[in-house]
C-alpha positions in Angstrom: 11.8 19.4 63.9 9.0 20.6 66.2 8.5 24.4 66.1 8.6 26.3 69.4 6.3 29.2 69.6 7.7 32.5 70.7 5.9 35.5 72.3 7.2 39.0 73.1 7.0 40.4 76.6 3.7 42.0 75.5 2.6 38.4 74.4 2.6 39.4 70.8 3.4 36.3 68.6 6.7 36.1 66.7 7.9 33.5 64.1 8.6 30.1 65.7 12.1 29.0 66.5 13.9 25.7 66.7 14.1 23.7 69.9 17.8 24.3 70.1 17.4 28.1 70.1 14.6 27.8 72.6 16.8 25.7 74.9 19.6 28.3 74.6 17.2 31.2 75.5 15.9 29.3 78.5 19.4 28.4 79.7 20.5 32.0 79.4 17.4 33.1 81.3 16.3 35.3 78.4 12.9 33.5 78.2 10.5 31.4 80.3 8.0 28.7 79.5 4.4 29.9 79.5 2.7 26.8 77.9 3.8 23.2 77.7 1.2 22.0 75.2 2.0 23.3 72.7 5.5 24.3 73.9 5.6 28.1 74.0 8.2 30.5 75.5 7.9 34.2 76.5 10.9 36.5 75.9 11.8 38.4 79.1 13.1 41.4 77.2 12.1 43.1 73.9 13.8 41.4 70.9 16.1 43.3 68.6 13.7 42.8 65.7 10.0 42.0 65.6 9.9 41.2 61.9 7.3 38.5 61.0 6.3 36.8 57.8 2.7 36.7 56.5 1.0 33.5 57.7 -2.3 31.9 56.7 -4.6 30.0 58.9 -6.6 27.3 57.2 -9.7 25.9 59.0 -11.6 22.8 57.9 -14.9 23.7 59.5 -17.2 20.9 60.7 -20.1 20.0 62.9 -18.2 17.2 64.7 -14.5 17.7 64.0 -12.5 20.9 63.1 -9.1 20.8 61.6 -6.7 23.7 61.5 -3.2 24.4 60.2 -1.0 27.5 59.8 1.5 28.0 57.0 3.7 30.8 55.6 3.9 31.9 52.0 6.5 29.2 51.1 4.2 26.4 52.4 5.9 25.6 55.6 3.5 24.2 58.2 4.0 25.4 61.8 0.8 24.3 63.4 -1.6 21.3 63.1 -4.7 20.6 65.2 -7.6 18.2 65.4 -10.6 19.6 67.5 -13.5 17.4 68.5 -16.7 19.4 69.2 -19.4 18.6 71.7 -22.5 16.8 70.4 -24.0 15.9 73.8 -25.5 19.2 74.9 -29.0 18.5 73.8 -28.9 15.1 75.6 -27.6 16.5 78.8 -30.1 19.3 78.8 -32.9 16.8 78.4 -31.6 14.8 81.3 -31.4 18.0 83.4 -35.0 18.9 82.4 -36.2 15.4 83.5 -34.4 15.7 86.9 -35.8 19.2 87.5 -39.3 18.3 86.5 -39.2 15.3 88.8 -38.0 17.4 91.7 -40.7 20.1 91.1 -43.3 17.4 91.1 -42.0 16.0 94.4 -41.1 19.2 96.2 -43.1 22.1 94.8 -46.3 20.7 93.4 -48.3 23.7 94.6 -46.0 26.4 93.2 -47.6 28.3 90.3 -46.2 27.4 86.8 -43.7 30.0 85.5 -43.0 29.0 81.9 -43.5 32.4 80.2 -40.6 34.1 81.9 -37.8 32.6 79.7 -36.0 35.5 78.1 -33.9 33.3 75.8 -37.0 31.7 74.2 -38.3 35.0 72.9 -34.8 36.5 72.1 -34.4 37.7 68.4 -31.7 35.9 66.5 -31.3 33.3 69.1 -29.2 30.1 68.5 -29.7 26.8 70.2 -27.1 25.9 72.9 -25.6 23.3 70.5 -25.2 25.9 67.8 -23.6 28.4 70.2 -21.2 25.7 71.4 -20.1 24.8 67.9 -19.7 28.4 66.7 -17.8 29.4 69.9 -15.5 26.4 69.5 -14.5 27.5 66.0 -13.9 31.0 67.1 -11.9 29.8 70.2 -9.6 27.7 68.0 -9.0 30.6 65.7 -8.2 32.9 68.6 -5.9 30.3 70.1 -3.8 30.0 66.9 -3.7 33.8 66.6 -2.2 33.9 70.1 0.7 31.7 69.0 1.5 32.8 65.5 1.4 36.1 63.5 -1.7 35.2 61.4 -2.4 37.7 58.7 -5.1 35.9 56.7 -7.7 33.2 57.4 -9.2 30.8 54.9 -12.3 28.8 55.9 -13.5 25.7 54.1 -17.2 26.0 54.1 -20.1 24.4 52.2 -23.7 24.9 51.7 -25.8 21.7 52.0 -29.2 21.1 50.3 -31.0 18.8 52.7 -33.7 18.0 50.1 -31.0 16.8 47.6 -29.2 14.8 50.3 -32.5 13.1 51.2 -33.6 12.6 47.5 -30.5 12.5 45.2 -32.8 12.1 42.1 -33.6 15.9 42.2 -30.1 16.6 41.1 -30.8 14.7 37.8 -34.4 16.0 37.4 -34.7 19.6 38.6 -38.5 19.5 38.2 -38.7 17.1 41.2 -38.1 20.1 43.4 -41.6 21.3 42.6 -43.2 17.9 41.7 -41.8 15.2 43.9 -42.6 11.5 44.1 -45.8 12.1 46.0 -47.1 14.8 43.7 -50.8 14.3 43.0 -51.3 12.1 46.1 -52.9 13.1 49.4 -50.0 11.7 51.3 -47.3 9.1 51.2 -49.7 6.4 52.3 -51.8 7.0 49.2 -48.7 6.8 47.0 -47.6 3.5 48.5 -51.1 1.9 48.0 -51.1 3.0 44.4 -47.5 1.8 43.8 -48.4 -1.6 45.2 -51.6 -1.7 43.2 -53.7 -2.1 46.3 -52.4 -5.7 46.8 -50.9 -7.2 49.9 -47.2 -7.7 49.1 -47.0 -10.8 51.2 -49.9 -13.1 50.5 -50.9 -11.4 47.2 -54.6 -11.5 48.2 -54.8 -15.1 49.3 -56.0 -14.2 52.7 -59.2 -12.7 51.2 -58.8 -9.8 53.7 -59.9 -6.6 51.9 -58.6 -4.2 54.6 -55.1 -2.9 53.6 -52.6 -1.2 55.8 -49.2 0.4 55.2 -46.4 -1.2 57.2 -42.9 0.1 58.1 -40.4 -2.5 57.0 -37.9 -1.2 59.6 -40.0 -0.3 62.7 -40.2 3.3 63.7 -39.0 2.2 67.2 -35.8 1.1 65.4 -35.4 4.5 63.6 -37.2 3.3 60.5 -37.9 6.0 57.9 -41.3 7.3 57.0 -40.4 7.4 53.3 -41.9 5.2 50.6 -38.7 3.1 50.5 -39.5 1.8 54.0 -43.2 1.3 53.5 -45.1 -1.7 52.2 -48.7 -2.6 51.6 -50.1 -5.5 53.7 -53.5 -6.8 54.4 -54.7 -6.6 58.1 -54.3 -10.4 58.5 -50.6 -10.4 57.4 -49.9 -7.2 59.2 -51.2 -8.6 62.5 -49.4 -11.8 62.0 -46.2 -10.0 61.3 -46.3 -8.0 64.5 -47.3 -11.1 66.4 -44.1 -12.8 65.2 -45.9 -15.5 63.1 -44.6 -14.0 59.8 -41.3 -12.7 58.5 -40.7 -10.4 55.6 -37.7 -10.8 53.3 -37.6 -7.1 52.4 -34.9 -4.5 53.1 -36.1 -1.1 54.4 -34.5 2.2 55.1 -33.5 4.0 58.3 -34.0 7.7 58.9 -31.4 9.9 57.3 -29.6 12.2 59.7 -29.5 15.7 58.2 -28.9 17.6 61.5 -25.2 18.2 60.9 -25.8 19.5 57.3 -28.4 21.9 58.7 -26.0 23.0 61.4 -23.2 23.6 58.9 -25.4 25.9 56.8 -25.7 28.2 59.9 -22.1 27.8 61.1 -20.8 28.9 57.7 -22.9 32.1 57.7 -22.0 33.0 61.3 -18.2 32.4 60.8 -18.0 34.6 57.7 -20.0 37.3 59.5 -18.0 37.2 62.7 -14.4 36.8 61.3 -13.4 40.0 59.5 -11.6 39.5 56.2 -12.0 35.7 56.2 -11.8 34.0 52.8 -13.9 31.1 51.7 -13.1 27.9 49.9 -14.9 24.6 49.3 -14.4 21.0 49.9 -14.0 19.8 46.4 -11.1 22.2 45.9 -9.4 21.0 49.1 -9.9 17.4 48.1 -8.2 17.8 44.7 -5.3 19.7 46.3 -4.9 17.0 48.9 -4.9 14.2 46.4 -2.3 16.0 44.3 -0.1 16.4 47.4 -0.4 12.7 48.2 -1.8 13.3 51.7 -4.3 10.9 53.4 -7.8 11.9 54.4 -7.4 13.7 57.8 -9.0 16.9 58.9 -5.6 18.4 59.8 -4.3 17.6 56.3 -7.4 19.2 54.7 -6.6 22.3 56.8 -3.0 22.0 55.6 -4.0 22.3 51.9 -6.4 25.1 52.8 -3.6 27.1 54.5 -1.0 26.5 51.7 -3.7 27.3 49.0 -2.7 24.2 47.0 1.1 24.5 47.4 2.9 21.3 48.3 3.4 21.6 52.1 6.7 21.3 54.0 6.0 20.2 57.6 8.0 22.0 60.3 6.2 20.2 63.0 5.6 16.5 63.5 3.0 16.9 66.2 -0.8 17.3 65.9 -2.6 18.9 68.8 -5.7 16.9 69.7 -8.4 18.8 71.5 -11.7 17.7 72.9 -14.3 20.3 74.1 -15.6 19.5 77.5 -18.4 20.9 79.6 -17.7 23.5 82.3 -19.2 21.3 85.0 -21.7 18.5 85.8 -25.4 19.1 86.0 -25.9 16.4 88.7 -25.1 18.0 92.1 -26.5 15.3 94.4 -27.3 11.6 94.5 -29.5 9.4 96.6 -33.2 8.7 96.9 -33.7 12.1 98.6 -30.7 13.9 97.2 -29.1 13.6 100.6 -25.6 13.0 99.3 -23.9 15.9 97.6 -21.4 15.2 94.8 -18.2 17.3 95.1 -17.9 19.3 91.9 -15.0 21.5 93.0 -11.5 20.3 94.0 -11.2 17.0 95.7 -7.7 16.4 97.1 -6.5 19.4 95.1 -7.7 18.0 91.8 -10.7 18.6 89.5 -12.2 16.6 86.7 -10.3 16.9 83.4 -7.1 18.2 85.1 -4.0 17.1 83.3 -1.7 15.2 85.7 1.6 13.3 85.5 1.7 9.7 86.9 4.7 7.4 86.7 6.4 9.6 84.1 3.3 9.8 81.8 0.6 12.5 81.3 -3.1 11.7 81.8 -6.4 13.4 82.3 -8.6 12.9 85.4 -11.8 11.1 84.4 -13.2 10.6 87.9 -12.3 11.1 91.5 -13.1 9.1 94.6 -13.7 10.6 98.0 -11.4 7.9 99.4 -8.4 9.5 97.7 -8.2 7.7 94.3 -8.5 8.9 90.7 -9.6 7.3 87.4 -7.4 8.5 84.5 -7.7 8.9 80.8 -4.9 8.8 78.2 -4.2 11.3 75.4 -6.9 9.6 73.2 -9.4 10.3 76.0 -9.9 6.6 76.7 -10.1 5.2 80.2 -7.0 3.6 81.5 -7.3 0.6 83.9 -4.3 1.0 86.1 -3.5 -1.4 88.9 -3.3 -0.3 91.6 -5.6 2.6 91.2 -3.6 5.9 91.5 -3.7 7.8 94.7 -3.9 11.6 94.8 -0.6 11.9 96.6 1.1 10.1 93.7 -0.3 12.5 91.1 1.3 15.8 90.0 -0.9 18.4 88.3 0.5 19.6 85.0 -2.3 22.0 84.1 -5.7 22.9 85.4 -8.9 22.0 83.4 -10.1 24.4 80.8 -12.8 24.4 78.1 -11.0 21.7 76.3 -8.5 18.9 76.9 -5.3 19.2 74.9 -2.9 16.5 74.1 -0.3 15.8 71.4 0.1 12.9 69.0 2.5 12.1 66.2 1.5 13.2 62.8 -0.1 10.4 60.7 2.3 8.8 58.3 1.8 9.0 54.6 
């Protein structure tokens, strides 16, 4: 059974009903449809009773993906979602800066520089655009569920990350390494590597008679090689030059840079969510994992959120659908194209459609990925993958289901277990 969400005439959420009851209310003109995904009806007259049961919203917070689920006190699950957050904001802003800098250099070379008038750069307690996007996405998902179901309590799975321990796991076994690390007593990492290798070339072992030693990155920095000692090696200048010239090869394995950006983001997201959501409870990943394994559920963000919402109780699913959401930008930075920006790119409606609108074509629902001024559209499926349709759909054969918003919403069947 897939639960149908019910709202009062004042749009206050009630307990979900079955599809049969929803169909009867619509047939008798006692309700109308206000949202198709997820299917939600609005009562046209005040109900006889507005009694609701306490419901808990469980949120599996994350830097890339957020899972959420809503359950009552008996462990019945009425809502499941999988939200993909944006991780392209920094890249797109850098692209915008490049384009603007190029234009200023071409068009306004003699205009005085104005780089000290940025209010955001000196604002107290400022977050980066990426951080604001991720925090707002969490809050937007919580508000969305609260608009559908009578949520009385919220439980967040959060976690504090130690970037130093993630980078150097040995500090968990030897706490003194927090103060006295591997490089303790050396001027820098280079001095440590030279001492570790006993001031001997690790390729020729001194056979080249070259006394000048250099520290070499096994995985080049241009290929995201790490600056840690695990990726460094002592070579003489002769071997080092020959290696970069392609005359020599090393049979050594190096180490790439570790990415700790998401762990750092989660430390801040955790603090902000607990501060902004009044009365929110906190749980941790190891608790959720044990509950999920005891319930026999596979590793999915929505199932993690399920065990958070039920607080460890074996769940009973009253819905077989998972809402899949992907956060999308409000618009495109690029407004024109051409050598002299002579051709303007239409960012508004084109043929009555905008990018990311949900449309119906040949009985199936898609999202608009791109539009052509000649009257054709490129479509995406529910998994947000491009669909190669032959012939290319025309505007007049598309029917808009819903306008674009801050995320694209589709439904998929709950994973089997």
